[in-house]
mmCIF file of the N, C-alpha and C atoms, coordinates in Angstrom:
data_MODEL
# 
_entry.id   MODEL 
# 
loop_
_atom_site.group_PDB 
_atom_site.id 
_atom_site.type_symbol 
_atom_site.label_atom_id 
_atom_site.label_alt_id 
_atom_site.label_comp_id 
_atom_site.label_asym_id 
_atom_site.label_entity_id 
_atom_site.label_seq_id 
_atom_site.pdbx_PDB_ins_code 
_atom_site.Cartn_x 
_atom_site.Cartn_y 
_atom_site.Cartn_z 
_atom_site.occupancy 
_atom_site.B_iso_or_equiv 
_atom_site.pdbx_formal_charge 
_atom_site.auth_seq_id 
_atom_site.auth_comp_id 
_atom_site.auth_asym_id 
_atom_site.auth_atom_id 
_atom_site.pdbx_PDB_model_num 
ATOM 1   N N  . MET A 1 1  ? 18.972 0.084   -3.696  1.00 0.00 ? 1  MET A N  1 
ATOM 2   C CA . MET A 1 1  ? 18.735 -1.269  -3.716  1.00 0.00 ? 1  MET A CA 1 
ATOM 3   C C  . MET A 1 1  ? 18.105 -1.817  -4.762  1.00 0.00 ? 1  MET A C  1 
ATOM 4   N N  . THR A 1 2  ? 18.656 -2.969  -5.027  1.00 0.00 ? 2  THR A N  1 
ATOM 5   C CA . THR A 1 2  ? 18.270 -3.611  -6.372  1.00 0.00 ? 2  THR A CA 1 
ATOM 6   C C  . THR A 1 2  ? 17.146 -4.776  -6.097  1.00 0.00 ? 2  THR A C  1 
ATOM 7   N N  . LEU A 1 3  ? 15.947 -4.913  -6.552  1.00 0.00 ? 3  LEU A N  1 
ATOM 8   C CA . LEU A 1 3  ? 15.282 -5.993  -6.476  1.00 0.00 ? 3  LEU A CA 1 
ATOM 9   C C  . LEU A 1 3  ? 14.824 -6.359  -7.792  1.00 0.00 ? 3  LEU A C  1 
ATOM 10  N N  . PRO A 1 4  ? 15.630 -7.510  -7.968  1.00 0.00 ? 4  PRO A N  1 
ATOM 11  C CA . PRO A 1 4  ? 15.614 -8.290  -9.240  1.00 0.00 ? 4  PRO A CA 1 
ATOM 12  C C  . PRO A 1 4  ? 14.137 -9.148  -9.465  1.00 0.00 ? 4  PRO A C  1 
ATOM 13  N N  . ILE A 1 5  ? 13.469 -8.941  -10.625 1.00 0.00 ? 5  ILE A N  1 
ATOM 14  C CA . ILE A 1 5  ? 12.249 -9.696  -10.831 1.00 0.00 ? 5  ILE A CA 1 
ATOM 15  C C  . ILE A 1 5  ? 12.580 -10.671 -12.040 1.00 0.00 ? 5  ILE A C  1 
ATOM 16  N N  . ARG A 1 6  ? 12.826 -11.790 -11.805 1.00 0.00 ? 6  ARG A N  1 
ATOM 17  C CA . ARG A 1 6  ? 13.360 -13.009 -12.988 1.00 0.00 ? 6  ARG A CA 1 
ATOM 18  C C  . ARG A 1 6  ? 12.033 -13.334 -13.935 1.00 0.00 ? 6  ARG A C  1 
ATOM 19  N N  . GLN A 1 7  ? 12.502 -13.522 -15.140 1.00 0.00 ? 7  GLN A N  1 
ATOM 20  C CA . GLN A 1 7  ? 11.334 -13.785 -16.003 1.00 0.00 ? 7  GLN A CA 1 
ATOM 21  C C  . GLN A 1 7  ? 10.729 -15.265 -15.810 1.00 0.00 ? 7  GLN A C  1 
ATOM 22  N N  . SER A 1 8  ? 11.680 -16.066 -15.183 1.00 0.00 ? 8  SER A N  1 
ATOM 23  C CA . SER A 1 8  ? 11.435 -17.660 -14.540 1.00 0.00 ? 8  SER A CA 1 
ATOM 24  C C  . SER A 1 8  ? 10.373 -17.231 -13.499 1.00 0.00 ? 8  SER A C  1 
ATOM 25  N N  . GLU A 1 9  ? 10.605 -16.414 -12.750 1.00 0.00 ? 9  GLU A N  1 
ATOM 26  C CA . GLU A 1 9  ? 9.493  -16.150 -11.491 1.00 0.00 ? 9  GLU A CA 1 
ATOM 27  C C  . GLU A 1 9  ? 8.254  -15.846 -12.115 1.00 0.00 ? 9  GLU A C  1 
ATOM 28  N N  . LEU A 1 10 ? 8.204  -14.752 -13.114 1.00 0.00 ? 10 LEU A N  1 
ATOM 29  C CA . LEU A 1 10 ? 6.978  -14.396 -13.708 1.00 0.00 ? 10 LEU A CA 1 
ATOM 30  C C  . LEU A 1 10 ? 6.211  -15.495 -14.319 1.00 0.00 ? 10 LEU A C  1 
ATOM 31  N N  . ASN A 1 11 ? 6.883  -16.086 -14.980 1.00 0.00 ? 11 ASN A N  1 
ATOM 32  C CA . ASN A 1 11 ? 6.527  -17.776 -15.839 1.00 0.00 ? 11 ASN A CA 1 
ATOM 33  C C  . ASN A 1 11 ? 5.730  -18.463 -14.916 1.00 0.00 ? 11 ASN A C  1 
ATOM 34  N N  . ALA A 1 12 ? 6.419  -18.503 -13.460 1.00 0.00 ? 12 ALA A N  1 
ATOM 35  C CA . ALA A 1 12 ? 5.915  -19.468 -12.582 1.00 0.00 ? 12 ALA A CA 1 
ATOM 36  C C  . ALA A 1 12 ? 4.379  -18.901 -11.969 1.00 0.00 ? 12 ALA A C  1 
ATOM 37  N N  . VAL A 1 13 ? 4.191  -17.678 -12.103 1.00 0.00 ? 13 VAL A N  1 
ATOM 38  C CA . VAL A 1 13 ? 2.967  -17.467 -11.604 1.00 0.00 ? 13 VAL A CA 1 
ATOM 39  C C  . VAL A 1 13 ? 1.807  -17.083 -12.645 1.00 0.00 ? 13 VAL A C  1 
ATOM 40  N N  . GLY A 1 14 ? 2.247  -17.353 -13.917 1.00 0.00 ? 14 GLY A N  1 
ATOM 41  C CA . GLY A 1 14 ? 1.439  -17.285 -15.095 1.00 0.00 ? 14 GLY A CA 1 
ATOM 42  C C  . GLY A 1 14 ? 1.415  -16.196 -15.819 1.00 0.00 ? 14 GLY A C  1 
ATOM 43  N N  . PHE A 1 15 ? 2.208  -15.078 -15.539 1.00 0.00 ? 15 PHE A N  1 
ATOM 44  C CA . PHE A 1 15 ? 2.314  -13.767 -16.072 1.00 0.00 ? 15 PHE A CA 1 
ATOM 45  C C  . PHE A 1 15 ? 2.583  -14.003 -17.660 1.00 0.00 ? 15 PHE A C  1 
ATOM 46  N N  . THR A 1 16 ? 1.854  -13.464 -18.378 1.00 0.00 ? 16 THR A N  1 
ATOM 47  C CA . THR A 1 16 ? 1.985  -13.788 -19.777 1.00 0.00 ? 16 THR A CA 1 
ATOM 48  C C  . THR A 1 16 ? 2.476  -12.432 -20.803 1.00 0.00 ? 16 THR A C  1 
ATOM 49  N N  . GLY A 1 17 ? 2.679  -11.376 -19.943 1.00 0.00 ? 17 GLY A N  1 
ATOM 50  C CA . GLY A 1 17 ? 2.674  -10.020 -20.726 1.00 0.00 ? 17 GLY A CA 1 
ATOM 51  C C  . GLY A 1 17 ? 4.265  -9.852  -20.733 1.00 0.00 ? 17 GLY A C  1 
ATOM 52  N N  . TYR A 1 18 ? 4.614  -8.562  -21.238 1.00 0.00 ? 18 TYR A N  1 
ATOM 53  C CA . TYR A 1 18 ? 5.981  -7.963  -21.287 1.00 0.00 ? 18 TYR A CA 1 
ATOM 54  C C  . TYR A 1 18 ? 6.582  -6.973  -20.168 1.00 0.00 ? 18 TYR A C  1 
ATOM 55  N N  . PHE A 1 19 ? 7.129  -7.372  -19.021 1.00 0.00 ? 19 PHE A N  1 
ATOM 56  C CA . PHE A 1 19 ? 7.309  -6.654  -17.974 1.00 0.00 ? 19 PHE A CA 1 
ATOM 57  C C  . PHE A 1 19 ? 7.895  -5.481  -17.966 1.00 0.00 ? 19 PHE A C  1 
ATOM 58  N N  . PRO A 1 20 ? 8.869  -5.169  -18.983 1.00 0.00 ? 20 PRO A N  1 
ATOM 59  C CA . PRO A 1 20 ? 9.544  -3.924  -18.913 1.00 0.00 ? 20 PRO A CA 1 
ATOM 60  C C  . PRO A 1 20 ? 8.373  -2.885  -19.648 1.00 0.00 ? 20 PRO A C  1 
ATOM 61  N N  . ALA A 1 21 ? 7.375  -3.375  -20.013 1.00 0.00 ? 21 ALA A N  1 
ATOM 62  C CA . ALA A 1 21 ? 6.413  -2.317  -21.059 1.00 0.00 ? 21 ALA A CA 1 
ATOM 63  C C  . ALA A 1 21 ? 5.357  -1.967  -19.970 1.00 0.00 ? 21 ALA A C  1 
ATOM 64  N N  . LEU A 1 22 ? 5.293  -2.338  -18.916 1.00 0.00 ? 22 LEU A N  1 
ATOM 65  C CA . LEU A 1 22 ? 4.343  -2.177  -17.716 1.00 0.00 ? 22 LEU A CA 1 
ATOM 66  C C  . LEU A 1 22 ? 4.692  -0.794  -17.144 1.00 0.00 ? 22 LEU A C  1 
ATOM 67  N N  . ASP A 1 23 ? 3.621  0.249   -16.754 1.00 0.00 ? 23 ASP A N  1 
ATOM 68  C CA . ASP A 1 23 ? 4.084  1.413   -16.382 1.00 0.00 ? 23 ASP A CA 1 
ATOM 69  C C  . ASP A 1 23 ? 4.351  1.196   -14.798 1.00 0.00 ? 23 ASP A C  1 
ATOM 70  N N  . TYR A 1 24 ? 4.609  2.030   -14.056 1.00 0.00 ? 24 TYR A N  1 
ATOM 71  C CA . TYR A 1 24 ? 5.075  2.283   -12.763 1.00 0.00 ? 24 TYR A CA 1 
ATOM 72  C C  . TYR A 1 24 ? 4.595  1.603   -11.905 1.00 0.00 ? 24 TYR A C  1 
ATOM 73  N N  . ARG A 1 25 ? 3.279  1.637   -11.790 1.00 0.00 ? 25 ARG A N  1 
ATOM 74  C CA . ARG A 1 25 ? 2.085  1.006   -10.728 1.00 0.00 ? 25 ARG A CA 1 
ATOM 75  C C  . ARG A 1 25 ? 2.199  -0.194  -10.975 1.00 0.00 ? 25 ARG A C  1 
ATOM 76  N N  . GLN A 1 26 ? 1.817  -0.567  -12.320 1.00 0.00 ? 26 GLN A N  1 
ATOM 77  C CA . GLN A 1 26 ? 1.711  -1.974  -12.933 1.00 0.00 ? 26 GLN A CA 1 
ATOM 78  C C  . GLN A 1 26 ? 2.865  -2.820  -12.432 1.00 0.00 ? 26 GLN A C  1 
ATOM 79  N N  . ARG A 1 27 ? 4.100  -2.301  -12.796 1.00 0.00 ? 27 ARG A N  1 
ATOM 80  C CA . ARG A 1 27 ? 5.548  -2.977  -12.418 1.00 0.00 ? 27 ARG A CA 1 
ATOM 81  C C  . ARG A 1 27 ? 5.264  -3.504  -10.875 1.00 0.00 ? 27 ARG A C  1 
ATOM 82  N N  . LYS A 1 28 ? 4.803  -2.223  -10.054 1.00 0.00 ? 28 LYS A N  1 
ATOM 83  C CA . LYS A 1 28 ? 4.940  -2.535  -8.472  1.00 0.00 ? 28 LYS A CA 1 
ATOM 84  C C  . LYS A 1 28 ? 4.165  -3.625  -8.214  1.00 0.00 ? 28 LYS A C  1 
ATOM 85  N N  . GLU A 1 29 ? 2.801  -3.504  -8.718  1.00 0.00 ? 29 GLU A N  1 
ATOM 86  C CA . GLU A 1 29 ? 1.840  -4.845  -8.312  1.00 0.00 ? 29 GLU A CA 1 
ATOM 87  C C  . GLU A 1 29 ? 2.036  -6.071  -8.944  1.00 0.00 ? 29 GLU A C  1 
ATOM 88  N N  . VAL A 1 30 ? 2.561  -6.290  -9.847  1.00 0.00 ? 30 VAL A N  1 
ATOM 89  C CA . VAL A 1 30 ? 3.036  -7.367  -10.627 1.00 0.00 ? 30 VAL A CA 1 
ATOM 90  C C  . VAL A 1 30 ? 4.035  -7.941  -9.723  1.00 0.00 ? 30 VAL A C  1 
ATOM 91  N N  . ALA A 1 31 ? 5.146  -7.309  -9.456  1.00 0.00 ? 31 ALA A N  1 
ATOM 92  C CA . ALA A 1 31 ? 6.404  -7.558  -8.868  1.00 0.00 ? 31 ALA A CA 1 
ATOM 93  C C  . ALA A 1 31 ? 5.945  -8.148  -7.579  1.00 0.00 ? 31 ALA A C  1 
ATOM 94  N N  . ALA A 1 32 ? 5.121  -7.282  -6.740  1.00 0.00 ? 32 ALA A N  1 
ATOM 95  C CA . ALA A 1 32 ? 4.862  -7.753  -5.395  1.00 0.00 ? 32 ALA A CA 1 
ATOM 96  C C  . ALA A 1 32 ? 3.940  -9.156  -5.585  1.00 0.00 ? 32 ALA A C  1 
ATOM 97  N N  . MET A 1 33 ? 3.219  -8.980  -6.377  1.00 0.00 ? 33 MET A N  1 
ATOM 98  C CA . MET A 1 33 ? 2.318  -10.452 -6.263  1.00 0.00 ? 33 MET A CA 1 
ATOM 99  C C  . MET A 1 33 ? 3.210  -11.812 -6.938  1.00 0.00 ? 33 MET A C  1 
ATOM 100 N N  . THR A 1 34 ? 4.199  -11.607 -7.769  1.00 0.00 ? 34 THR A N  1 
ATOM 101 C CA . THR A 1 34 ? 5.185  -12.325 -8.235  1.00 0.00 ? 34 THR A CA 1 
ATOM 102 C C  . THR A 1 34 ? 6.169  -12.888 -7.132  1.00 0.00 ? 34 THR A C  1 
ATOM 103 N N  . LEU A 1 35 ? 6.694  -11.792 -6.042  1.00 0.00 ? 35 LEU A N  1 
ATOM 104 C CA . LEU A 1 35 ? 7.454  -12.316 -5.004  1.00 0.00 ? 35 LEU A CA 1 
ATOM 105 C C  . LEU A 1 35 ? 6.825  -12.845 -4.028  1.00 0.00 ? 35 LEU A C  1 
ATOM 106 N N  . ASN A 1 36 ? 5.674  -12.655 -3.638  1.00 0.00 ? 36 ASN A N  1 
ATOM 107 C CA . ASN A 1 36 ? 4.840  -13.416 -2.690  1.00 0.00 ? 36 ASN A CA 1 
ATOM 108 C C  . ASN A 1 36 ? 4.413  -14.748 -3.119  1.00 0.00 ? 36 ASN A C  1 
ATOM 109 N N  . ARG A 1 37 ? 4.132  -15.044 -4.549  1.00 0.00 ? 37 ARG A N  1 
ATOM 110 C CA . ARG A 1 37 ? 3.579  -16.304 -4.961  1.00 0.00 ? 37 ARG A CA 1 
ATOM 111 C C  . ARG A 1 37 ? 5.071  -17.286 -4.940  1.00 0.00 ? 37 ARG A C  1 
ATOM 112 N N  . VAL A 1 38 ? 6.356  -16.419 -5.117  1.00 0.00 ? 38 VAL A N  1 
ATOM 113 C CA . VAL A 1 38 ? 7.492  -17.587 -5.076  1.00 0.00 ? 38 VAL A CA 1 
ATOM 114 C C  . VAL A 1 38 ? 8.362  -17.443 -4.050  1.00 0.00 ? 38 VAL A C  1 
ATOM 115 N N  . GLY A 1 39 ? 7.632  -16.579 -2.950  1.00 0.00 ? 39 GLY A N  1 
ATOM 116 C CA . GLY A 1 39 ? 8.339  -17.055 -1.365  1.00 0.00 ? 39 GLY A CA 1 
ATOM 117 C C  . GLY A 1 39 ? 9.135  -16.026 -1.033  1.00 0.00 ? 39 GLY A C  1 
ATOM 118 N N  . ARG A 1 40 ? 9.300  -15.049 -1.904  1.00 0.00 ? 40 ARG A N  1 
ATOM 119 C CA . ARG A 1 40 ? 10.039 -13.661 -1.387  1.00 0.00 ? 40 ARG A CA 1 
ATOM 120 C C  . ARG A 1 40 ? 9.538  -12.599 -0.752  1.00 0.00 ? 40 ARG A C  1 
ATOM 121 N N  . ARG A 1 41 ? 8.920  -13.028 0.314   1.00 0.00 ? 41 ARG A N  1 
ATOM 122 C CA . ARG A 1 41 ? 7.711  -12.298 1.046   1.00 0.00 ? 41 ARG A CA 1 
ATOM 123 C C  . ARG A 1 41 ? 8.633  -10.973 1.643   1.00 0.00 ? 41 ARG A C  1 
ATOM 124 N N  . GLN A 1 42 ? 9.698  -11.035 1.870   1.00 0.00 ? 42 GLN A N  1 
ATOM 125 C CA . GLN A 1 42 ? 10.314 -9.599  2.425   1.00 0.00 ? 42 GLN A CA 1 
ATOM 126 C C  . GLN A 1 42 ? 10.460 -8.823  1.615   1.00 0.00 ? 42 GLN A C  1 
ATOM 127 N N  . ASP A 1 43 ? 10.914 -9.076  0.308   1.00 0.00 ? 43 ASP A N  1 
ATOM 128 C CA . ASP A 1 43 ? 10.880 -8.245  -0.801  1.00 0.00 ? 43 ASP A CA 1 
ATOM 129 C C  . ASP A 1 43 ? 9.617  -7.580  -1.290  1.00 0.00 ? 43 ASP A C  1 
ATOM 130 N N  . ALA A 1 44 ? 8.593  -8.670  -1.124  1.00 0.00 ? 44 ALA A N  1 
ATOM 131 C CA . ALA A 1 44 ? 7.230  -8.145  -1.743  1.00 0.00 ? 44 ALA A CA 1 
ATOM 132 C C  . ALA A 1 44 ? 6.521  -7.049  -0.522  1.00 0.00 ? 44 ALA A C  1 
ATOM 133 N N  . PHE A 1 45 ? 6.881  -7.448  0.955   1.00 0.00 ? 45 PHE A N  1 
ATOM 134 C CA . PHE A 1 45 ? 6.587  -6.380  1.878   1.00 0.00 ? 45 PHE A CA 1 
ATOM 135 C C  . PHE A 1 45 ? 7.095  -5.205  1.541   1.00 0.00 ? 45 PHE A C  1 
ATOM 136 N N  . LEU A 1 46 ? 8.282  -4.962  1.158   1.00 0.00 ? 46 LEU A N  1 
ATOM 137 C CA . LEU A 1 46 ? 8.913  -3.406  0.866   1.00 0.00 ? 46 LEU A CA 1 
ATOM 138 C C  . LEU A 1 46 ? 8.284  -2.799  -0.117  1.00 0.00 ? 46 LEU A C  1 
ATOM 139 N N  . LEU A 1 47 ? 7.728  -3.724  -1.150  1.00 0.00 ? 47 LEU A N  1 
ATOM 140 C CA . LEU A 1 47 ? 6.735  -3.183  -2.375  1.00 0.00 ? 47 LEU A CA 1 
ATOM 141 C C  . LEU A 1 47 ? 5.484  -2.665  -2.063  1.00 0.00 ? 47 LEU A C  1 
ATOM 142 N N  . GLU A 1 48 ? 4.805  -3.451  -0.881  1.00 0.00 ? 48 GLU A N  1 
ATOM 143 C CA . GLU A 1 48 ? 3.522  -3.443  -0.514  1.00 0.00 ? 48 GLU A CA 1 
ATOM 144 C C  . GLU A 1 48 ? 3.501  -2.198  0.353   1.00 0.00 ? 48 GLU A C  1 
ATOM 145 N N  . ILE A 1 49 ? 4.411  -1.890  0.984   1.00 0.00 ? 49 ILE A N  1 
ATOM 146 C CA . ILE A 1 49 ? 4.389  -0.775  1.957   1.00 0.00 ? 49 ILE A CA 1 
ATOM 147 C C  . ILE A 1 49 ? 4.937  0.590   0.961   1.00 0.00 ? 49 ILE A C  1 
ATOM 148 N N  . ASN A 1 50 ? 5.156  0.510   -0.386  1.00 0.00 ? 50 ASN A N  1 
ATOM 149 C CA . ASN A 1 50 ? 5.567  1.385   -0.925  1.00 0.00 ? 50 ASN A CA 1 
ATOM 150 C C  . ASN A 1 50 ? 6.837  2.175   -0.365  1.00 0.00 ? 50 ASN A C  1 
ATOM 151 N N  . ASN A 1 51 ? 7.825  1.427   0.031   1.00 0.00 ? 51 ASN A N  1 
ATOM 152 C CA . ASN A 1 51 ? 9.328  1.556   0.089   1.00 0.00 ? 51 ASN A CA 1 
ATOM 153 C C  . ASN A 1 51 ? 9.928  2.149   -1.195  1.00 0.00 ? 51 ASN A C  1 
ATOM 154 N N  . VAL A 1 52 ? 10.276 3.662   -1.046  1.00 0.00 ? 52 VAL A N  1 
ATOM 155 C CA . VAL A 1 52 ? 10.727 4.063   -2.563  1.00 0.00 ? 52 VAL A CA 1 
ATOM 156 C C  . VAL A 1 52 ? 11.944 3.350   -3.127  1.00 0.00 ? 52 VAL A C  1 
ATOM 157 N N  . ASN A 1 53 ? 12.823 3.103   -2.372  1.00 0.00 ? 53 ASN A N  1 
ATOM 158 C CA . ASN A 1 53 ? 14.015 2.521   -2.606  1.00 0.00 ? 53 ASN A CA 1 
ATOM 159 C C  . ASN A 1 53 ? 13.812 1.096   -3.419  1.00 0.00 ? 53 ASN A C  1 
ATOM 160 N N  . ALA A 1 54 ? 12.800 0.483   -2.716  1.00 0.00 ? 54 ALA A N  1 
ATOM 161 C CA . ALA A 1 54 ? 12.585 -1.065  -3.390  1.00 0.00 ? 54 ALA A CA 1 
ATOM 162 C C  . ALA A 1 54 ? 11.846 -0.803  -4.614  1.00 0.00 ? 54 ALA A C  1 
ATOM 163 N N  . VAL A 1 55 ? 10.979 0.290   -4.802  1.00 0.00 ? 55 VAL A N  1 
ATOM 164 C CA . VAL A 1 55 ? 10.046 0.242   -5.989  1.00 0.00 ? 55 VAL A CA 1 
ATOM 165 C C  . VAL A 1 55 ? 11.010 0.833   -6.959  1.00 0.00 ? 55 VAL A C  1 
ATOM 166 N N  . ARG A 1 56 ? 11.975 1.834   -6.832  1.00 0.00 ? 56 ARG A N  1 
ATOM 167 C CA . ARG A 1 56 ? 12.910 2.154   -7.721  1.00 0.00 ? 56 ARG A CA 1 
ATOM 168 C C  . ARG A 1 56 ? 13.814 1.150   -8.103  1.00 0.00 ? 56 ARG A C  1 
ATOM 169 N N  . GLY A 1 57 ? 14.098 0.197   -7.312  1.00 0.00 ? 57 GLY A N  1 
ATOM 170 C CA . GLY A 1 57 ? 15.214 -0.882  -7.395  1.00 0.00 ? 57 GLY A CA 1 
ATOM 171 C C  . GLY A 1 57 ? 14.606 -1.926  -8.358  1.00 0.00 ? 57 GLY A C  1 
ATOM 172 N N  . ILE A 1 58 ? 13.389 -1.781  -8.557  1.00 0.00 ? 58 ILE A N  1 
ATOM 173 C CA . ILE A 1 58 ? 13.035 -3.283  -9.305  1.00 0.00 ? 58 ILE A CA 1 
ATOM 174 C C  . ILE A 1 58 ? 13.340 -3.249  -10.698 1.00 0.00 ? 58 ILE A C  1 
ATOM 175 N N  . THR A 1 59 ? 14.340 -4.516  -11.087 1.00 0.00 ? 59 THR A N  1 
ATOM 176 C CA . THR A 1 59 ? 15.195 -4.649  -12.150 1.00 0.00 ? 59 THR A CA 1 
ATOM 177 C C  . THR A 1 59 ? 14.547 -6.016  -12.847 1.00 0.00 ? 59 THR A C  1 
ATOM 178 N N  . TYR A 1 60 ? 14.487 -5.889  -14.091 1.00 0.00 ? 60 TYR A N  1 
ATOM 179 C CA . TYR A 1 60 ? 13.838 -7.163  -14.602 1.00 0.00 ? 60 TYR A CA 1 
ATOM 180 C C  . TYR A 1 60 ? 15.041 -7.842  -15.227 1.00 0.00 ? 60 TYR A C  1 
ATOM 181 N N  . VAL A 1 61 ? 15.143 -9.295  -14.930 1.00 0.00 ? 61 VAL A N  1 
ATOM 182 C CA . VAL A 1 61 ? 16.146 -10.085 -15.364 1.00 0.00 ? 61 VAL A CA 1 
ATOM 183 C C  . VAL A 1 61 ? 15.805 -11.136 -16.168 1.00 0.00 ? 61 VAL A C  1 
ATOM 184 N N  . ALA A 1 62 ? 16.202 -10.992 -17.410 1.00 0.00 ? 62 ALA A N  1 
ATOM 185 C CA . ALA A 1 62 ? 15.480 -11.830 -18.460 1.00 0.00 ? 62 ALA A CA 1 
ATOM 186 C C  . ALA A 1 62 ? 16.179 -13.228 -18.501 1.00 0.00 ? 62 ALA A C  1 
ATOM 187 N N  . ASP A 1 63 ? 16.012 -13.975 -17.717 1.00 0.00 ? 63 ASP A N  1 
ATOM 188 C CA . ASP A 1 63 ? 16.916 -15.319 -17.523 1.00 0.00 ? 63 ASP A CA 1 
ATOM 189 C C  . ASP A 1 63 ? 16.139 -16.471 -18.435 1.00 0.00 ? 63 ASP A C  1 
ATOM 190 N N  . THR A 1 64 ? 15.057 -16.521 -18.667 1.00 0.00 ? 64 THR A N  1 
ATOM 191 C CA . THR A 1 64 ? 14.408 -17.324 -19.820 1.00 0.00 ? 64 THR A CA 1 
ATOM 192 C C  . THR A 1 64 ? 13.625 -16.547 -20.689 1.00 0.00 ? 64 THR A C  1 
ATOM 193 N N  . THR A 1 65 ? 12.742 -17.273 -21.510 1.00 0.00 ? 65 THR A N  1 
ATOM 194 C CA . THR A 1 65 ? 12.004 -16.464 -22.492 1.00 0.00 ? 65 THR A CA 1 
ATOM 195 C C  . THR A 1 65 ? 10.575 -16.325 -22.018 1.00 0.00 ? 65 THR A C  1 
ATOM 196 N N  . PRO A 1 66 ? 9.775  -15.348 -22.152 1.00 0.00 ? 66 PRO A N  1 
ATOM 197 C CA . PRO A 1 66 ? 8.513  -15.395 -21.707 1.00 0.00 ? 66 PRO A CA 1 
ATOM 198 C C  . PRO A 1 66 ? 7.380  -16.306 -21.977 1.00 0.00 ? 66 PRO A C  1 
ATOM 199 N N  . LEU A 1 67 ? 6.614  -16.688 -21.217 1.00 0.00 ? 67 LEU A N  1 
ATOM 200 C CA . LEU A 1 67 ? 5.302  -17.512 -21.714 1.00 0.00 ? 67 LEU A CA 1 
ATOM 201 C C  . LEU A 1 67 ? 4.520  -16.723 -22.510 1.00 0.00 ? 67 LEU A C  1 
ATOM 202 N N  . ARG A 1 68 ? 3.854  -17.391 -23.324 1.00 0.00 ? 68 ARG A N  1 
ATOM 203 C CA . ARG A 1 68 ? 2.981  -16.682 -24.431 1.00 0.00 ? 68 ARG A CA 1 
ATOM 204 C C  . ARG A 1 68 ? 1.789  -17.254 -24.167 1.00 0.00 ? 68 ARG A C  1 
ATOM 205 N N  . ALA A 1 69 ? 0.726  -16.052 -24.046 1.00 0.00 ? 69 ALA A N  1 
ATOM 206 C CA . ALA A 1 69 ? -0.684 -16.507 -23.558 1.00 0.00 ? 69 ALA A CA 1 
ATOM 207 C C  . ALA A 1 69 ? -1.196 -17.648 -24.803 1.00 0.00 ? 69 ALA A C  1 
ATOM 208 N N  . GLY A 1 70 ? -2.060 -18.626 -24.041 1.00 0.00 ? 70 GLY A N  1 
ATOM 209 C CA . GLY A 1 70 ? -2.771 -19.645 -24.722 1.00 0.00 ? 70 GLY A CA 1 
ATOM 210 C C  . GLY A 1 70 ? -1.824 -20.929 -24.609 1.00 0.00 ? 70 GLY A C  1 
ATOM 211 N N  . ARG A 1 71 ? -0.819 -20.796 -24.046 1.00 0.00 ? 71 ARG A N  1 
ATOM 212 C CA . ARG A 1 71 ? -0.086 -22.066 -23.850 1.00 0.00 ? 71 ARG A CA 1 
ATOM 213 C C  . ARG A 1 71 ? -0.502 -23.114 -22.464 1.00 0.00 ? 71 ARG A C  1 
# 
């Protein structure tokens, strides 16, 4: 299972960090929060119930540049 997390989605919720640099637990938490906020609730639910395939399948997609803090 592949679960893409797009930079544009991270930007939409105001995430200003570098997603690939996060550890396993942080990636799962940020991904679940982001997916819930952008309306991908089924994908977020799989992360929240700790579905192993969903958590392993988190894939970062750099479709735009990251936001910078203070913008």
